[in-house]
Structure formats: C-alpha cells, structure tokens
Z-matrix of the N, CA and C atoms (Angstrom, degrees):
N
C 1 1.428
C 2 1.553 1 108.31
N 3 1.327 2 112.32 1 141.76
C 4 1.453 3 117.45 2 179.83
C 5 1.490 4 111.62 3 -108.26
N 6 1.268 5 115.79 4 151.88
C 7 1.476 6 123.02 5 -173.85
C 8 1.492 7 107.51 6 -114.02
N 9 1.355 8 119.09 7 126.48
C 10 1.430 9 122.52 8 177.70
C 11 1.539 10 109.16 9 -109.78
N 12 1.269 11 117.82 10 143.75
C 13 1.477 12 121.34 11 179.92
C 14 1.474 13 108.10 12 -117.00
N 15 1.314 14 113.92 13 143.77
C 16 1.515 15 121.79 14 179.06
C 17 1.560 16 106.79 15 -121.31
N 18 1.272 17 116.20 16 125.38
C 19 1.459 18 120.59 17 171.48
C 20 1.477 19 111.69 18 -70.19
N 21 1.312 20 117.66 19 122.10
C 22 1.477 21 121.37 20 179.74
C 23 1.474 22 108.34 21 -95.20
N 24 1.306 23 115.33 22 145.41
C 25 1.497 24 120.70 23 173.86
C 26 1.529 25 112.89 24 -76.56
N 27 1.283 26 116.78 25 132.36
C 28 1.456 27 120.94 26 172.21
C 29 1.495 28 109.29 27 -118.52
N 30 1.232 29 119.31 28 142.44
C 31 1.461 30 122.12 29 179.56
C 32 1.535 31 109.00 30 -76.74
N 33 1.310 32 117.68 31 125.87
C 34 1.496 33 121.14 32 -175.40
C 35 1.553 34 108.07 33 -78.26
N 36 1.267 35 110.65 34 163.15
C 37 1.488 36 120.03 35 173.77
C 38 1.596 37 105.41 36 -86.86
N 39 1.252 38 116.41 37 104.83
C 40 1.484 39 120.52 38 -174.93
C 41 1.482 40 110.71 39 -110.59
N 42 1.241 41 117.62 40 132.99
C 43 1.528 42 119.63 41 174.88
C 44 1.507 43 109.03 42 -129.35
N 45 1.333 44 115.18 43 166.01
C 46 1.436 45 120.91 44 -173.93
C 47 1.558 46 109.51 45 -78.92
N 48 1.318 47 115.63 46 -72.12
C 49 1.496 48 120.99 47 -177.53
C 50 1.558 49 106.01 48 -121.74
N 51 1.271 50 112.20 49 127.36
C 52 1.470 51 118.74 50 -170.41
C 53 1.524 52 112.95 51 -59.55
N 54 1.333 53 119.47 52 -52.78
C 55 1.445 54 121.74 53 -175.83
C 56 1.500 55 112.60 54 -69.30
N 57 1.350 56 116.11 55 -46.67
C 58 1.448 57 117.25 56 177.93
C 59 1.471 58 116.11 57 -61.06
N 60 1.284 59 114.15 58 -40.30
C 61 1.469 60 124.00 59 177.41
C 62 1.473 61 109.75 60 -58.96
N 63 1.317 62 115.65 61 -54.25
C 64 1.530 63 118.08 62 -176.34
C 65 1.511 64 110.92 63 -64.81
N 66 1.292 65 119.72 64 -37.74
C 67 1.439 66 123.12 65 178.06
C 68 1.560 67 110.95 66 -62.83
N 69 1.331 68 116.05 67 -45.19
C 70 1.434 69 122.39 68 179.36
C 71 1.577 70 111.62 69 -61.05
N 72 1.355 71 114.03 70 -43.11
C 73 1.470 72 117.15 71 -178.87
C 74 1.554 73 108.22 72 -71.19
N 75 1.321 74 118.57 73 -37.12
C 76 1.433 75 120.44 74 176.25
C 77 1.494 76 111.33 75 -59.18
N 78 1.331 77 118.13 76 -43.92
C 79 1.513 78 119.96 77 176.80
C 80 1.489 79 110.83 78 -64.54
N 81 1.268 80 118.32 79 -38.88
C 82 1.472 81 119.43 80 178.47
C 83 1.570 82 112.36 81 -63.81
N 84 1.315 83 117.62 82 -36.95
C 85 1.403 84 121.75 83 176.44
C 86 1.498 85 110.16 84 -70.92
N 87 1.308 86 120.54 85 -34.47
C 88 1.388 87 124.50 86 -178.48
C 89 1.568 88 114.86 87 -68.37
N 90 1.379 89 113.79 88 -17.39
C 91 1.410 90 120.49 89 178.86
C 92 1.605 91 108.95 90 -64.27
N 93 1.252 92 117.86 91 -22.83
C 94 1.451 93 120.18 92 -177.93
C 95 1.574 94 110.83 93 -79.71
N 96 1.282 95 117.93 94 -23.31
C 97 1.470 96 120.40 95 -172.68
C 98 1.567 97 113.14 96 -62.99
N 99 1.340 98 118.63 97 -50.25
C 100 1.461 99 116.06 98 178.71
C 101 1.524 100 111.89 99 -63.22
N 102 1.261 101 115.66 100 -36.67
C 103 1.441 102 119.04 101 -177.60
C 104 1.521 103 112.76 102 -66.80
N 105 1.260 104 115.94 103 -42.42
C 106 1.483 105 120.55 104 176.96
C 107 1.519 106 112.54 105 -67.72
N 108 1.342 107 115.47 106 -37.22
C 109 1.437 108 117.40 107 177.67
C 110 1.556 109 109.20 108 -65.97
N 111 1.310 110 117.78 109 -42.01
C 112 1.480 111 119.71 110 174.70
C 113 1.521 112 113.00 111 -61.32
N 114 1.287 113 117.19 112 -40.01
C 115 1.467 114 121.31 113 176.48
C 116 1.530 115 111.27 114 -58.23
N 117 1.323 116 114.66 115 -49.83
C 118 1.489 117 117.68 116 -177.69
C 119 1.486 118 112.83 117 -63.27
N 120 1.346 119 119.44 118 -39.71
C 121 1.408 120 123.47 119 177.29
C 122 1.498 121 112.42 120 -64.92
N 123 1.327 122 114.91 121 -42.97
C 124 1.485 123 122.15 122 179.79
C 125 1.536 124 109.86 123 -62.88
N 126 1.352 125 117.46 124 -46.08
C 127 1.433 126 121.08 125 -175.89
C 128 1.570 127 110.81 126 -66.97
N 129 1.294 128 115.95 127 -39.98
C 130 1.499 129 118.16 128 -179.52
C 131 1.514 130 110.55 129 -68.88
N 132 1.301 131 118.63 130 -37.54
C 133 1.475 132 122.35 131 179.51
C 134 1.595 133 108.55 132 -67.32
N 135 1.302 134 114.01 133 -45.71
C 136 1.466 135 116.20 134 -178.90
C 137 1.565 136 111.89 135 -68.91
N 138 1.296 137 113.12 136 -32.41
C 139 1.513 138 117.93 137 178.84
C 140 1.473 139 109.60 138 -62.86
N 141 1.321 140 119.18 139 -43.02
C 142 1.413 141 122.07 140 178.18
C 143 1.506 142 113.09 141 -62.93
N 144 1.324 143 116.81 142 -41.95
C 145 1.501 144 120.60 143 -177.32
C 146 1.508 145 111.43 144 -76.61
N 147 1.310 146 118.41 145 -41.94
C 148 1.406 147 120.76 146 -167.56
C 149 1.580 148 115.00 147 -91.07
N 150 1.291 149 116.29 148 -14.86
C 151 1.443 150 120.71 149 -173.95
C 152 1.556 151 111.22 150 -57.46
N 153 1.295 152 116.44 151 -49.05
C 154 1.454 153 119.75 152 -177.33
C 155 1.490 154 111.19 153 -74.01
N 156 1.328 155 119.24 154 -36.68
C 157 1.448 156 122.33 155 178.35
C 158 1.552 157 109.68 156 -63.04
N 159 1.302 158 116.61 157 -40.45
C 160 1.458 159 120.30 158 -177.54
C 161 1.529 160 111.59 159 -66.88
N 162 1.296 161 114.50 160 -39.08
C 163 1.467 162 119.25 161 178.29
C 164 1.543 163 111.96 162 -67.86
N 165 1.340 164 117.95 163 -31.21
C 166 1.444 165 122.33 164 179.02
C 167 1.540 166 110.52 165 -75.31
N 168 1.346 167 117.13 166 -26.69
C 169 1.444 168 120.21 167 175.48
C 170 1.558 169 111.43 168 -89.65
N 171 1.252 170 117.63 169 -3.48
C 172 1.498 171 121.86 170 173.52
C 173 1.528 172 112.52 171 89.41
N 174 1.310 173 118.22 172 15.85
C 175 1.463 174 120.95 173 175.93
C 176 1.508 175 112.22 174 -84.78
N 177 1.251 176 117.37 175 154.22
C 178 1.499 177 120.84 176 177.39
C 179 1.531 178 106.74 177 -98.28
N 180 1.378 179 112.72 178 168.17
C 181 1.454 180 119.11 179 179.25
C 182 1.507 181 113.21 180 -65.03
N 183 1.332 182 117.69 181 -24.15
C 184 1.457 183 120.43 182 -176.36
C 185 1.578 184 109.26 183 -68.76
N 186 1.376 185 119.28 184 -28.52
C 187 1.449 186 120.04 185 177.64
C 188 1.513 187 110.58 186 -67.37
N 189 1.326 188 115.80 187 -41.94
C 190 1.430 189 121.71 188 177.73
C 191 1.537 190 112.10 189 -59.66
N 192 1.344 191 115.48 190 -51.55
C 193 1.513 192 120.48 191 -177.54
C 194 1.497 193 110.87 192 -66.40
N 195 1.399 194 117.18 193 -37.70
C 196 1.430 195 117.82 194 -177.14
C 197 1.509 196 112.67 195 -68.55
N 198 1.389 197 118.00 196 -37.01
C 199 1.413 198 120.82 197 179.68
C 200 1.521 199 113.23 198 -68.49
N 201 1.368 200 114.23 199 -41.56
C 202 1.492 201 117.94 200 176.27
C 203 1.549 202 112.17 201 -67.09
N 204 1.365 203 113.46 202 -42.17
C 205 1.445 204 116.32 203 179.77
C 206 1.484 205 113.15 204 -61.34
N 207 1.360 206 118.98 205 -44.40
C 208 1.487 207 121.83 206 179.21
C 209 1.542 208 111.66 207 -62.75
N 210 1.334 209 115.25 208 -39.29
C 211 1.493 210 117.93 209 -177.88
C 212 1.509 211 111.18 210 -67.44
N 213 1.296 212 117.24 211 -47.43
C 214 1.476 213 119.94 212 -179.27
C 215 1.529 214 112.60 213 -70.62
N 216 1.330 215 118.35 214 -30.00
C 217 1.469 216 123.62 215 174.25
C 218 1.524 217 107.37 216 -62.19
N 219 1.264 218 117.40 217 -43.87
C 220 1.493 219 120.47 218 178.38
C 221 1.537 220 109.30 219 -63.03
N 222 1.311 221 118.26 220 -43.55
C 223 1.473 222 119.78 221 179.86
C 224 1.507 223 110.56 222 -62.11
N 225 1.291 224 118.66 223 -43.61
C 226 1.455 225 124.27 224 -178.04
C 227 1.507 226 108.28 225 -67.36
N 228 1.312 227 117.65 226 -38.94
C 229 1.470 228 119.80 227 171.96
C 230 1.467 229 115.73 228 -56.59
N 231 1.258 230 119.61 229 -47.22
C 232 1.440 231 123.73 230 178.53
C 233 1.491 232 112.11 231 -67.22
N 234 1.334 233 120.53 232 -45.07
C 235 1.444 234 122.92 233 177.71
C 236 1.510 235 113.25 234 -63.66
N 237 1.389 236 116.33 235 -35.22
C 238 1.448 237 121.72 236 176.27
C 239 1.520 238 109.92 237 -64.30
N 240 1.339 239 116.93 238 -42.52
C 241 1.503 240 121.09 239 179.09
C 242 1.532 241 107.70 240 -59.72
N 243 1.332 242 118.00 241 -49.64
C 244 1.446 243 120.49 242 -177.88
C 245 1.533 244 113.99 243 -59.85
N 246 1.313 245 115.96 244 -45.49
C 247 1.491 246 119.03 245 178.24
C 248 1.476 247 112.17 246 -66.17
N 249 1.323 248 117.69 247 -38.91
C 250 1.458 249 121.90 248 174.74
C 251 1.531 250 112.59 249 -62.96
N 252 1.256 251 118.42 250 -41.25
C 253 1.457 252 123.73 251 175.69
C 254 1.548 253 108.67 252 -60.45
N 255 1.302 254 118.71 253 -46.55
C 256 1.465 255 123.82 254 178.84
C 257 1.517 256 110.17 255 -60.11
N 258 1.347 257 116.87 256 -48.18
C 259 1.475 258 120.03 257 -178.44
C 260 1.535 259 111.73 258 -64.55
N 261 1.306 260 116.54 259 -43.33
C 262 1.496 261 119.02 260 -178.57
C 263 1.534 262 110.85 261 -73.51
N 264 1.288 263 118.77 262 -33.34
C 265 1.502 264 119.27 263 -178.09
C 266 1.522 265 111.68 264 -74.59
N 267 1.329 266 118.44 265 -32.83
C 268 1.470 267 122.82 266 175.16
C 269 1.524 268 111.83 267 -77.90
N 270 1.288 269 119.03 268 -15.78
C 271 1.437 270 127.45 269 -179.57
C 272 1.494 271 108.70 270 55.95
N 273 1.322 272 115.74 271 50.37
C 274 1.476 273 121.45 272 173.13
C 275 1.473 274 107.88 273 -73.75
N 276 1.361 275 118.13 274 -41.91
C 277 1.475 276 119.62 275 179.17
C 278 1.580 277 105.54 276 -110.58
N 279 1.301 278 114.16 277 122.56
C 280 1.410 279 117.86 278 178.36
C 281 1.561 280 114.27 279 -97.45
N 282 1.238 281 115.25 280 152.23
C 283 1.500 282 123.33 281 175.01
C 284 1.543 283 110.01 282 61.31
N 285 1.328 284 119.60 283 30.68
C 286 1.432 285 121.52 284 173.47
C 287 1.532 286 105.34 285 -125.68
N 288 1.300 287 118.13 286 133.51
C 289 1.459 288 123.21 287 -175.15
C 290 1.502 289 113.74 288 -70.22
N 291 1.343 290 114.33 289 162.03
C 292 1.452 291 122.72 290 177.78
C 293 1.538 292 110.14 291 -61.06
N 294 1.396 293 114.89 292 -48.01
C 295 1.436 294 119.78 293 -174.51
C 296 1.566 295 112.68 294 -65.43
N 297 1.296 296 115.79 295 -32.96
C 298 1.459 297 118.81 296 178.96
C 299 1.537 298 111.15 297 -66.41
N 300 1.286 299 115.82 298 -44.46
C 301 1.525 300 121.00 299 -178.95
C 302 1.486 301 106.65 300 -70.56
N 303 1.369 302 120.84 301 -42.75
C 304 1.471 303 122.36 302 178.95
C 305 1.526 304 110.85 303 -62.42
N 306 1.279 305 115.82 304 -42.53
C 307 1.536 306 118.68 305 -179.25
C 308 1.504 307 111.36 306 -63.83
N 309 1.367 308 117.05 307 -40.48
C 310 1.444 309 118.30 308 -179.37
C 311 1.543 310 111.84 309 -68.32
N 312 1.355 311 115.31 310 -39.74
C 313 1.443 312 119.48 311 179.23
C 314 1.524 313 111.96 312 -68.46
N 315 1.289 314 118.76 313 -39.52
C 316 1.414 315 124.18 314 -176.93
C 317 1.547 316 108.37 315 -68.35
N 318 1.353 317 117.49 316 -46.89
C 319 1.446 318 117.05 317 177.16
C 320 1.510 319 113.96 318 -65.79
N 321 1.344 320 118.08 319 -32.00
C 322 1.492 321 121.69 320 176.44
C 323 1.526 322 107.65 321 -66.47
N 324 1.291 323 118.73 322 -43.42
C 325 1.512 324 119.93 323 178.79
C 326 1.486 325 113.28 324 -63.29
N 327 1.365 326 118.44 325 -40.19
C 328 1.402 327 121.29 326 178.00
C 329 1.537 328 112.53 327 -65.91
N 330 1.328 329 115.84 328 -39.38
C 331 1.449 330 121.08 329 177.65
C 332 1.563 331 110.88 330 -65.58
N 333 1.305 332 116.34 331 -36.31
C 334 1.475 333 120.09 332 178.14
C 335 1.502 334 111.73 333 -63.87
N 336 1.385 335 114.53 334 -46.73
C 337 1.430 336 117.77 335 -177.35
C 338 1.559 337 110.33 336 -65.65
N 339 1.294 338 117.20 337 -43.81
C 340 1.428 339 119.05 338 -177.01
C 341 1.529 340 108.41 339 -66.43
N 342 1.272 341 119.11 340 -35.77
C 343 1.530 342 119.67 341 -179.35
C 344 1.565 343 109.41 342 -70.26
N 345 1.288 344 117.06 343 -37.45
C 346 1.520 345 120.48 344 -179.66
C 347 1.517 346 107.47 345 -64.96
N 348 1.351 347 115.82 346 -48.06
C 349 1.444 348 118.67 347 -175.94
C 350 1.588 349 111.18 348 -65.93
N 351 1.315 350 115.09 349 -36.77
C 352 1.450 351 118.99 350 175.63
C 353 1.497 352 111.56 351 -65.52
N 354 1.306 353 118.52 352 -41.40
C 355 1.477 354 120.74 353 -179.83
C 356 1.533 355 110.16 354 -67.26
N 357 1.347 356 115.63 355 -39.54
C 358 1.474 357 116.00 356 178.03
C 359 1.525 358 114.19 357 -70.06
N 360 1.275 359 118.05 358 -32.70
C 361 1.467 360 123.14 359 173.04
C 362 1.486 361 109.90 360 -63.61
N 363 1.331 362 119.06 361 -42.35
C 364 1.410 363 121.14 362 179.40
C 365 1.557 364 110.91 363 -65.84
N 366 1.317 365 113.24 364 -39.42
C 367 1.459 366 122.31 365 -177.50
C 368 1.541 367 110.13 366 -64.59
N 369 1.354 368 113.46 367 -39.60
C 370 1.483 369 116.63 368 -178.12
C 371 1.498 370 111.27 369 -75.08
N 372 1.337 371 117.56 370 -31.50
C 373 1.499 372 120.01 371 -175.51
C 374 1.535 373 108.11 372 -75.20
N 375 1.306 374 120.70 373 -24.83
C 376 1.437 375 121.55 374 -176.71
C 377 1.478 376 113.63 375 -89.31
C-alpha cells in the first residue's frame, strides 16, 4: 500500500508593521502588570486580617481562596475582553480570531495573578 500526503493550508500570522505591532502588543500585555500587583497586595493584606476571623466563624481556607479567585478571574475576564477588542478593532493582528487572542490574554492574566500570589505567599512565609 502506498501513502500519499497532501499539504494543507494554514492561515499565517500576518501583521502590518513589525516594530509598531510588537510594541502595541507589548503595551497591551503590560496592562496586566499593575492589576496583578494590586491583586497580590490585596490578597495578602486580606489574608492577614481575615484568616483568624474565618476560623472563628468556622470557615475553611478554601472559602477564602475560592471567593478571591472567582472575583479576580471575573476582573481578568473583563480586562481581557477589552484588550482583545482594542487589538481586533485596530487590526494590529490580521487573520487571527477574537477567541484565540482572548484565550491567550485570559490565560496570561490568570498565570500572572497566580504567580504574584504564590510569590507573596513565599515572601510572607520566610
């Protein structure tokens, strides 16, 4: 039996101007930095204050982390939508869908928040 191969077309990642496009995307990614820093500071301050009160009320640590996680996931979701709308409306990136850009920004924002919280927890424990 013989095997035949067919080259399939894939849509390329096309951009307008290389330097301006990269700088614009870099600035869009940097929008997450102040937000995630604020999140990490807020969570560590609240963790110090609420930890003992939550234990007196009979709540577990999972209730605290779930509430903060859901709230900041919603914030990142909204910010990711806005940045994705900006990127797609200015047509900095051509031939790439809205959902692909949104998913990348959303996952990037979640990873930033989790890394900042992790680093602050390590800093507080040492």
